[in-house]
N, C-alpha and C positions, 0 to 999 in steps of 0.2 A: 467164244473161242477160249480154249485153255490154254495158259500161258504157264509151262513147266520150267523153262529155263531162262532166267531173267539176269540181265547184267545191272549191275549197280554201282556207277562210279560215283565215289564220294570224295569230299575233301574237309568234312568238319564244319561246313557252314550250317548255318540253321534250314537252309533249304534242301540241304544234303540230308540232312537227319530226318526232315519230313518226307522226303523221298524214300528213305529208309523203311519208315512206317508203312509206307504204301506197298513196298517191295515185299517186305513181310507179311502183309495181310495178304497180297495176291499168290505169293508162293504158298502160304499156309491152307488157303482155301484149295490150292491145286497138287498137294504135296510136292511142291515143286522144288527147285535147286535156286540159289541165290549165288552169283559171281561178284564179291564185292572188289571193286577196282579202285585203287588208290595211285594217281600218277604223280611224279615228282618232277617238277617243272620248275627248274631254276630260275627265278624272277631277279633280274636287276631292278634296283631303283631308277625310276625315272628322273634321268639328269640332263642338263642342257645338253646339246651336240657334242659329243666328244668322238675323236677316233677310238673305235673299238678297242684299239693296241692300248688305250689308257686305261681301260676298265680292267679290275683284278678279277682275275679267273678264278672260279669256285675252287676249293680245295677239298680235298676227301672228306675233311671233317665237316663240312657244309653239307654235301650230299648223304653222309651219315646221320647229321641233324635232322633231316628231311625226310631219311627213311624210318627213323624213330619215329617222326612226328605220323607218319603214315601208319606204322605198327599201332600206335596208341589210339588212331581215329578207328582202325579197324579193330582192335582188342574193345574199344568201348562200345562200337556196334554189336558185337559179338556176346559182349556182358548184357546189353541192354536185352538183346534176343532172348538170352537165359533167363532173363529175370521175367520176362513174360511168359515163358513156357513154351515157346514156339516149337513143338518138337516134331512137326511135319515138314520142317525147313531144313533142308542140308546146304551148308555155307560152304563155299570154295572162296580163297583170298588170293589177290595178285597185287603187286607193287611194281609198277614199271616206272620208267625213266625217259622222258622225252616231253613233246608237246602235247598238253593234254588231249585235244580233239583228235589227233593222229593216234595216240596210243588208245583211245577210245573206239574209233573207228576199226582200227587194227584188231583190237579184242572181238569186235562184233564179227569182222569178216572170218576170224580163224575161228569163234565159237560156235554152236548151235543155239543160238539165242533166238527165243520167240518174241522178247520185248527189252528194251532199253527203259529204266526208270531213273532219271536224271532232275537233279534240283534246278529250276528256271535261272538260276545264278550263282556262283560260288562266292568265293573271297575275291573280290576285285574292286575296282575304283568306284568311287563315288556315282560317277555317271553310268557305269555300266549297271548299277543297282537300280536304275530307273527302266532300264529296258531288260530284255532277256539277254543272258550272258553270252559273251562271244563264243564259249566252248561248245554249251547247249546249242545255240544256234547253229553250228557247223556241223555238229551231231544229228540235229533234226533235218537238215537239208540233205546231208550225204549218207545216212544209215539206210539201209537196205531191210529193216526190220522196223516195226511201230516202236514209237518213241513217246513214253507218257512223260510229262514234263510238271513238275509240281512245284507252285510256287512257294 
């Protein structure tokens, strides 16, 4: 099967970087396209149970920092692609805000993707590092296209 349109959700983790390498290799072989997706997902630190009204609401500076982080991760990917000379690969980028698995699934449903390549787990808690990441697991379970998981 030829995979021409690949969705690559990235978060800057090591697994995500390895997934990027696989996506580039597959797209390069097939003169394909990669849509790189970074999802801004505000995470509150895990605190003792407190009423939600006592948590500070994120301000615009917080979201701007997350957007800048996403742009930096995408730039790093593009720089690596350029250094490796992968001229057969066309890159599109997208930064979305929301729950990561929801935004990834929405992108799959709205796009014309043949394949999703995603890291086994991203930047999560120590417990999640021993198992497949919760975002990846949800994407595998609910995606309507093949999903390649890279450890």
